[in-house]
C-alpha positions as CSV (number, residue, x, y, z in Angstrom):
1,X,-33.4,6.7,-2.9
2,X,-32.6,3.7,-5.1
3,X,-35.5,1.7,-6.3
4,X,-35.6,-2.1,-5.6
5,X,-37.6,-5.1,-6.9
6,X,-41.1,-5.4,-5.5
7,X,-40.4,-8.4,-3.2
8,X,-37.5,-6.6,-1.6
9,X,-39.5,-3.5,-1.2
10,X,-42.2,-5.5,0.6
11,X,-39.6,-7.0,2.9
12,X,-38.3,-3.5,3.7
13,X,-41.8,-2.2,4.3
14,X,-42.3,-5.0,6.8
15,X,-39.0,-4.3,8.5
16,X,-40.0,-0.6,8.7
17,X,-43.4,-1.3,10.2
18,X,-42.0,-3.6,12.8
19,X,-39.2,-1.1,13.6
20,X,-36.6,-3.9,13.1
21,X,-34.1,-1.8,11.1
22,X,-34.1,1.2,8.8
23,X,-31.4,1.2,6.2
24,X,-30.3,4.5,4.7
25,X,-27.9,5.5,1.9
26,X,-24.5,6.7,3.0
27,X,-23.9,10.4,2.9
28,X,-20.4,10.1,1.5
29,X,-19.5,8.5,-1.9
30,X,-17.0,5.7,-2.0
31,X,-13.6,6.3,-3.6
32,X,-11.7,3.9,-5.9
33,X,-9.0,2.1,-4.0
34,X,-6.4,-0.4,-5.3
35,X,-5.3,-3.0,-2.8
36,X,-2.0,-5.0,-3.1
37,X,0.8,-6.8,-1.4
38,X,4.5,-6.5,-0.8
39,X,6.0,-10.0,-0.7
40,X,9.8,-9.6,-1.1
41,X,10.6,-12.6,1.0
42,X,8.6,-14.9,-1.3
43,X,9.2,-13.2,-4.7
44,X,12.9,-12.2,-4.4
45,X,14.7,-14.3,-1.9
46,X,13.8,-17.7,-3.4
47,X,13.2,-18.3,-7.1
48,X,11.6,-21.6,-6.4
49,X,8.7,-19.9,-4.5
50,X,8.1,-17.1,-7.0
51,X,5.6,-18.8,-9.4
52,X,3.5,-20.4,-6.7
53,X,3.5,-17.1,-4.7
54,X,2.2,-15.2,-7.7
55,X,-0.5,-17.8,-8.3
56,X,-1.6,-17.4,-4.6
57,X,-1.7,-13.6,-4.9
58,X,-3.6,-13.8,-8.1
59,X,-6.1,-16.2,-6.6
60,X,-6.5,-13.8,-3.6
61,X,-7.5,-11.0,-6.0
62,X,-4.3,-8.9,-5.5
63,X,-4.4,-5.9,-7.9
64,X,-0.8,-4.7,-7.5
65,X,2.5,-5.9,-6.0
66,X,5.2,-3.7,-4.5
67,X,8.7,-4.9,-4.9
68,X,12.1,-3.6,-3.8
69,X,14.2,-3.1,-7.0
70,X,17.6,-3.7,-5.3
71,X,20.2,-1.8,-7.2
72,X,22.9,-3.9,-5.4
73,X,21.2,-7.1,-6.6
74,X,21.5,-6.0,-10.3
75,X,24.8,-4.1,-10.4
76,X,26.9,-7.2,-9.5
77,X,29.5,-6.9,-12.3
78,X,32.4,-4.5,-12.9
79,X,30.2,-1.4,-13.0
80,X,32.9,0.8,-11.4
81,X,34.7,0.8,-14.8
82,X,31.7,2.1,-16.7
83,X,30.8,5.7,-17.6
84,X,27.4,7.2,-16.5
85,X,26.3,6.9,-20.2
86,X,27.2,3.2,-20.3
87,X,25.4,2.6,-17.0
88,X,22.2,4.0,-18.5
89,X,22.2,1.1,-20.9
90,X,20.3,-1.9,-19.5
91,X,22.3,-4.3,-21.7
92,X,25.5,-3.3,-19.9
93,X,27.3,-6.5,-19.0
94,X,27.8,-5.3,-15.4
95,X,24.1,-5.7,-14.8
96,X,22.4,-9.0,-14.0
97,X,18.6,-8.6,-14.4
98,X,17.7,-12.3,-14.3
99,X,15.7,-12.1,-11.0
100,X,13.7,-9.1,-12.1
101,X,13.2,-10.3,-15.7
102,X,11.5,-13.4,-14.4
103,X,9.4,-11.5,-11.9
104,X,8.2,-8.9,-14.3
105,X,7.5,-11.5,-17.0
106,X,5.5,-13.8,-14.6
107,X,3.5,-10.9,-13.0
108,X,2.7,-9.5,-16.5
109,X,1.4,-12.9,-17.6
110,X,-0.9,-12.9,-14.6
111,X,-2.1,-9.4,-15.2
112,X,-0.7,-8.1,-11.9
113,X,1.2,-4.7,-12.2
114,X,4.3,-4.0,-10.1
115,X,5.5,-1.0,-8.1
116,X,9.3,-0.8,-8.1
117,X,11.0,0.9,-5.2
118,X,14.5,1.6,-6.4
119,X,17.1,1.7,-3.6
120,X,20.0,-0.2,-2.0
121,X,23.3,1.2,-3.2
122,X,25.9,-1.3,-4.6
123,X,29.5,-1.2,-3.2
124,X,31.1,0.3,-6.3
125,X,29.4,3.7,-5.8
126,X,31.0,4.7,-2.5
127,X,33.3,1.7,-1.8
128,X,31.0,0.7,1.0
129,X,29.2,-2.5,1.7
130,X,26.3,-0.6,3.5
131,X,23.5,-0.2,0.9
132,X,22.0,2.6,2.9
133,X,25.1,4.8,3.3
134,X,24.7,8.0,1.3
135,X,28.2,9.4,1.7
136,X,29.9,11.3,4.4
137,X,30.3,14.5,2.4
138,X,28.1,16.5,0.1
139,X,30.6,16.0,-2.7
140,X,30.3,12.2,-2.4
141,X,26.6,12.4,-2.4
142,X,26.3,14.8,-5.3
143,X,28.9,13.4,-7.6
144,X,28.6,9.7,-6.8
145,X,25.2,8.7,-5.3
146,X,22.9,11.0,-7.2
147,X,24.2,10.5,-10.8
148,X,24.8,6.8,-10.4
149,X,21.3,6.2,-8.9
150,X,19.8,8.2,-11.8
151,X,21.8,6.2,-14.3
152,X,20.6,2.9,-12.9
153,X,17.0,4.0,-12.6
154,X,17.1,5.1,-16.3
155,X,18.4,1.7,-17.3
156,X,15.8,-0.1,-15.2
157,X,12.9,1.9,-16.6
158,X,14.2,1.3,-20.1
159,X,14.5,-2.5,-19.4
160,X,10.8,-2.6,-18.3
161,X,9.0,-0.1,-20.5
162,X,6.1,-0.5,-23.0
163,X,8.4,-2.1,-25.6
164,X,9.9,-4.6,-23.2
165,X,9.6,-8.3,-23.9
166,X,9.3,-8.8,-20.1
167,X,6.6,-6.3,-19.3
168,X,6.0,-2.7,-18.5
169,X,6.5,-1.4,-15.0
170,X,4.8,1.9,-14.8
171,X,4.9,2.8,-11.1
172,X,8.1,3.6,-9.3
173,X,9.3,5.2,-6.0
174,X,12.7,6.7,-5.3
175,X,14.0,5.0,-2.2
176,X,12.3,3.7,0.9
177,X,11.7,5.6,4.2
178,X,14.3,8.3,3.6
179,X,13.4,9.7,7.0
180,X,14.7,6.6,8.7
181,X,18.3,6.2,10.0
182,X,18.2,2.6,8.9
183,X,17.4,3.3,5.3
184,X,19.2,6.6,5.0
185,X,22.6,7.2,6.6
186,X,23.8,9.6,7.9
187,X,20.4,10.9,9.2
188,X,20.7,14.5,10.0
189,X,19.0,17.9,9.3
190,X,20.5,17.9,5.8
191,X,19.1,14.5,4.8
192,X,15.7,15.8,3.6
193,X,17.5,18.3,1.3
194,X,19.7,15.5,0.0
195,X,16.6,13.5,-0.8
196,X,15.1,16.4,-2.7
197,X,18.2,16.5,-4.9
198,X,18.0,12.7,-5.4
199,X,14.4,12.7,-6.4
200,X,15.0,15.6,-8.8
201,X,17.6,13.6,-10.6
202,X,16.1,10.1,-10.5
203,X,12.4,10.9,-11.4
204,X,13.2,12.5,-14.8
205,X,15.6,9.7,-15.6
206,X,12.8,7.2,-15.2
207,X,10.5,9.3,-17.4
208,X,13.2,9.6,-20.0
209,X,12.9,5.8,-20.5
210,X,9.2,5.4,-19.9
211,X,7.1,8.5,-20.7
212,X,4.0,6.8,-19.2
213,X,5.6,6.1,-15.8
214,X,4.3,7.3,-12.5
215,X,7.0,8.2,-10.0
216,X,6.3,8.8,-6.3
217,X,8.5,10.3,-3.7
218,X,9.1,8.3,-0.6
219,X,7.6,6.3,1.0
220,X,8.2,8.2,4.2
221,X,7.9,6.3,7.4
222,X,5.2,6.9,10.0
223,X,7.4,7.5,13.1
224,X,10.9,7.1,11.8
225,X,14.1,8.7,13.2
226,X,13.1,12.1,11.8
227,X,9.4,12.2,12.2
228,X,7.5,12.7,8.9
229,X,6.2,16.2,9.6
230,X,9.6,17.5,10.5
231,X,11.2,15.8,7.6
232,X,8.6,17.0,5.1
233,X,9.0,20.6,6.3
234,X,12.6,20.5,5.2
235,X,12.2,18.3,2.1
236,X,9.1,19.9,0.5
237,X,10.5,23.4,0.3
238,X,13.6,22.0,-1.3
239,X,11.6,20.0,-3.8
240,X,9.5,23.0,-4.7
241,X,12.6,25.1,-5.3
242,X,14.3,22.5,-7.6
243,X,11.2,21.8,-9.7
244,X,10.5,18.3,-8.5
245,X,6.8,18.9,-8.8
246,X,6.9,18.5,-12.6
247,X,8.0,14.8,-12.1
248,X,6.1,13.9,-9.0
249,X,3.1,11.7,-9.7
250,X,2.2,10.9,-6.1
251,X,3.5,10.9,-2.6
252,X,4.0,7.6,-0.9
253,X,3.9,6.9,2.8
254,X,4.0,3.9,5.2
255,X,1.1,3.9,7.7
256,X,1.8,1.3,10.3
257,X,-0.1,2.2,13.5
258,X,1.6,2.1,16.9
259,X,0.5,-0.5,19.3
260,X,-1.8,-3.5,19.2
261,X,-5.2,-1.8,19.3
262,X,-7.7,-1.2,16.5
263,X,-6.7,1.7,14.2
264,X,-10.1,3.2,15.0
265,X,-9.1,3.3,18.7
266,X,-5.6,4.6,18.3
267,X,-4.8,8.2,17.8
268,X,-1.5,9.5,16.5
269,X,-0.6,13.2,16.6
270,X,2.0,15.1,14.5
271,X,4.9,15.0,14.0
272,X,4.2,11.2,13.5
273,X,1.7,10.2,10.8
274,X,0.1,6.8,10.3
275,X,-3.3,5.4,9.3
276,X,-5.1,7.3,12.1
277,X,-4.1,10.9,11.1
278,X,-3.6,10.9,7.3
279,X,-5.1,14.4,7.1
280,X,-1.9,15.7,8.7
281,X,0.0,14.3,5.8
282,X,-2.4,15.9,3.3
283,X,-2.0,19.2,5.1
284,X,1.8,19.1,4.8
285,X,1.7,18.2,1.1
286,X,-0.9,20.8,0.3
287,X,1.2,23.6,1.7
288,X,3.4,23.4,-1.4
289,X,2.6,23.7,-5.0
290,X,4.9,20.8,-5.9
291,X,2.8,18.3,-3.9
292,X,-0.5,20.1,-3.6
293,X,-3.5,17.7,-4.2
294,X,-1.2,15.0,-5.4
295,X,-2.4,11.4,-4.9
296,X,-1.0,9.3,-2.0
297,X,0.1,5.7,-2.2
298,X,0.3,3.8,1.1
299,X,3.0,1.3,0.4
300,X,3.2,-0.5,3.8
301,X,0.3,-1.1,6.2
302,X,0.0,-4.2,8.5
303,X,-0.4,-5.7,11.9
304,X,1.8,-8.5,13.1
305,X,0.2,-11.6,14.7
306,X,0.7,-13.5,17.9
307,X,1.6,-16.2,17.3
308,X,4.4,-16.0,16.2
309,X,5.3,-12.6,17.5
310,X,4.5,-12.6,21.2
311,X,5.8,-9.1,21.9
312,X,4.2,-7.0,19.2
313,X,1.6,-9.3,17.6
314,X,-2.2,-9.2,17.8
315,X,-4.5,-12.2,17.7
316,X,-5.3,-13.7,14.3
317,X,-8.9,-12.6,14.4
318,X,-8.0,-9.1,15.4
319,X,-5.5,-8.9,12.6
320,X,-8.3,-9.6,10.1
321,X,-10.5,-7.0,11.8
322,X,-7.8,-4.3,11.8
323,X,-7.0,-5.0,8.1
324,X,-10.5,-4.2,7.1
325,X,-10.7,-1.2,9.3
326,X,-7.5,0.1,7.9
327,X,-8.7,-0.3,4.3
328,X,-11.8,1.6,5.2
329,X,-9.9,4.4,6.9
330,X,-7.6,4.7,3.9
331,X,-10.5,4.9,1.5
332,X,-10.9,8.7,1.7
333,X,-10.5,9.7,-2.0
334,X,-6.9,11.0,-1.7
335,X,-5.2,7.7,-1.0
336,X,-5.3,5.6,-4.2
337,X,-3.2,2.5,-3.4
338,X,-2.8,0.5,-0.1
339,X,-0.2,-2.2,0.1
340,X,-0.4,-4.9,2.9
341,X,3.0,-6.0,4.2
342,X,3.6,-9.1,3.8
343,X,1.8,-12.1,2.2
344,X,3.5,-14.9,4.2
345,X,5.3,-14.8,7.6
346,X,9.0,-15.0,7.1
347,X,10.8,-17.8,8.9
348,X,13.0,-15.2,10.7
349,X,11.2,-13.8,13.7
350,X,13.2,-10.6,13.5
351,X,11.3,-9.8,10.3
352,X,7.7,-8.6,10.2
353,X,5.2,-11.4,11.1
354,X,2.1,-9.9,9.4
355,X,1.4,-12.4,6.7
356,X,-2.0,-13.5,5.5
357,X,-0.5,-17.0,5.7
358,X,1.8,-18.2,8.4
359,X,5.3,-19.5,7.6
360,X,3.9,-23.0,7.1
361,X,1.4,-21.8,4.5
362,X,-1.6,-22.0,6.8
363,X,-4.3,-19.4,6.1
364,X,-5.0,-16.8,8.7
365,X,-8.5,-15.2,9.0
366,X,-7.0,-12.1,7.5
367,X,-6.7,-13.8,4.0
368,X,-10.5,-14.1,3.7
369,X,-10.9,-10.5,5.0
370,X,-8.2,-9.3,2.5
371,X,-10.2,-10.7,-0.4
372,X,-13.6,-9.4,0.8
373,X,-13.1,-6.9,3.7
374,X,-16.1,-5.5,5.6
375,X,-15.8,-2.8,8.3
376,X,-18.2,-0.9,10.4
377,X,-17.7,2.6,11.9
378,X,-18.6,1.2,15.4
379,X,-18.8,-2.2,17.0
380,X,-21.8,-1.3,19.1
381,X,-24.3,1.5,18.7
382,X,-27.3,2.7,20.7
383,X,-30.7,1.8,19.5
384,X,-31.8,4.1,16.7
385,X,-28.3,5.3,15.9
386,X,-26.7,4.9,12.5
387,X,-23.6,2.9,11.6
388,X,-21.6,3.3,8.4
389,X,-20.5,0.1,6.7
390,X,-17.7,-0.4,4.2
391,X,-17.2,-3.4,2.0
392,X,-14.8,-4.3,-0.8
393,X,-14.1,-7.2,-3.2
394,X,-10.8,-8.0,-4.7
395,X,-12.2,-11.2,-6.3
396,X,-14.9,-9.5,-8.4
397,X,-14.6,-5.7,-8.2
398,X,-17.6,-3.8,-9.4
399,X,-19.9,-6.7,-8.7
400,X,-19.7,-6.6,-4.9
401,X,-22.6,-6.0,-2.6
402,X,-23.3,-5.7,1.2
403,X,-25.6,-8.2,2.8
404,X,-27.1,-8.2,6.3
405,X,-28.6,-10.9,8.5
406,X,-30.1,-11.2,12.0
407,X,-29.5,-14.9,12.5
408,X,-26.5,-15.6,10.3
409,X,-28.6,-17.8,8.0
410,X,-31.0,-15.6,6.1
411,X,-29.2,-12.8,4.2
412,X,-30.6,-9.8,2.4
413,X,-29.0,-7.1,0.3
414,X,-28.4,-3.8,2.1
415,X,-30.3,-1.1,0.1
416,X,-28.9,2.3,-0.6
417,X,-25.5,1.0,-1.4
418,X,-23.0,3.2,-3.2
419,X,-20.3,1.5,-5.3
420,X,-17.1,2.9,-6.7
421,X,-14.6,0.5,-8.2
422,X,-14.0,-2.4,-5.8
423,X,-15.6,-0.6,-2.8
424,X,-19.2,-0.3,-1.5
425,X,-20.7,1.8,1.3
426,X,-24.0,2.0,3.1
427,X,-25.5,3.5,6.2
428,X,-27.6,1.5,8.6
429,X,-29.9,2.8,11.4
430,X,-29.8,0.1,14.1
431,X,-32.6,-1.2,16.2
432,X,-31.4,-4.8,16.6
433,X,-28.1,-6.7,16.5
434,X,-27.1,-7.9,13.0
435,X,-24.3,-9.2,10.9
436,X,-22.9,-7.7,7.7
437,X,-20.7,-9.2,5.0
438,X,-19.3,-8.5,1.5
439,X,-20.6,-10.7,-1.3
440,X,-19.7,-11.0,-5.0
441,X,-20.5,-13.6,-7.7
442,X,-17.4,-15.6,-6.8
443,X,-18.1,-15.9,-3.1
444,X,-18.8,-14.3,0.2
445,X,-16.5,-12.8,2.9
446,X,-16.5,-13.1,6.7
447,X,-19.4,-11.5,8.6
448,X,-19.0,-8.7,11.1
449,X,-21.3,-8.4,14.1
450,X,-22.8,-5.0,15.0
451,X,-24.4,-4.9,18.5
452,X,-27.1,-2.7,19.8
453,X,-27.1,-1.5,23.4
């Protein structure tokens, strides 16, 4: 057991003698976890909000930002007249990179890396205004969608590689929820095989422009039109056969839970996969050499709030609680990145109302929990039982610690803590009600109550 200064040791001895509480080290080591945000509504839709939004995300300790790299936002000129070789050149006059040049430059200056999800087909490819239409025939998909998508991705990766004056974008995904009939049309039994061909063309095109890139497949959706297990069992064999494993750095998945209860309470079963049953995703990936033991990036996880969403939202306090519990549940060693969606509620109620700020810029309790989350394995335990506690600091990772208090005024460090990156864990054997919080040199997070009885 870890040794402590004498005065803390005396305090612990007194606690032990009076049977107040016995604190024990956790049996499982903590795994590094990178936490970030997707904030397209603030970073892409309005240039005037971009700089202030990046400042807010930096101040909140955000370590990574996921962004939609909208192909149709960039290819706005006469691209139809260009050859594939010409379209691989980021200086081609049919491309307008202004939006993304500014975003990459500003995020680089603040030291926040980006994940680019490349999708949204421009009209010139299939003569369609629907950015999610993949072609009605195999010939259209194979000869138009696949090579043009790869050409654009190659140009984008070259625009933002290690020699770029704007900054280096190292993490990429090919598409977004390709098992959803919204993002991939037509959705049918052949769609997963189509995606396998697309990934096999696009991923090496990105690597050709940026040899240090990391390219993930997906993200797949948790309960989309074709449920992830069914989709994976068609896509993964095809990806294995076409050699995609050589270019696949990670698998990405969106893990929204179903319903408005705590993710610890909910239980999802295959063929759906969300935060509650990630082991089912790992099982499917590990069945094939191309994806076996590959890291997982969770690129969308969130709960909406009520207000403003009175149908699917949870209370503001519950959102903060479920945020921390979700981060804890994802911190299993295999998942390396978790992205919260979104930073600020959009004005349009049809969109996802899961911001850390509301649409007026008011802070929700989830913002403080995002910066210094703390979660416990149970809200109430019997006397003498053990509860596992998870903490994290985005503000000062590596310097975080867990503290406990009986009265909310006098706080002591929880001994036996195990730190890894921004995370920290401990195990507490309970004999009285207490509160636990995450603390770092820059501040302290909200307290979580653990009851006995």
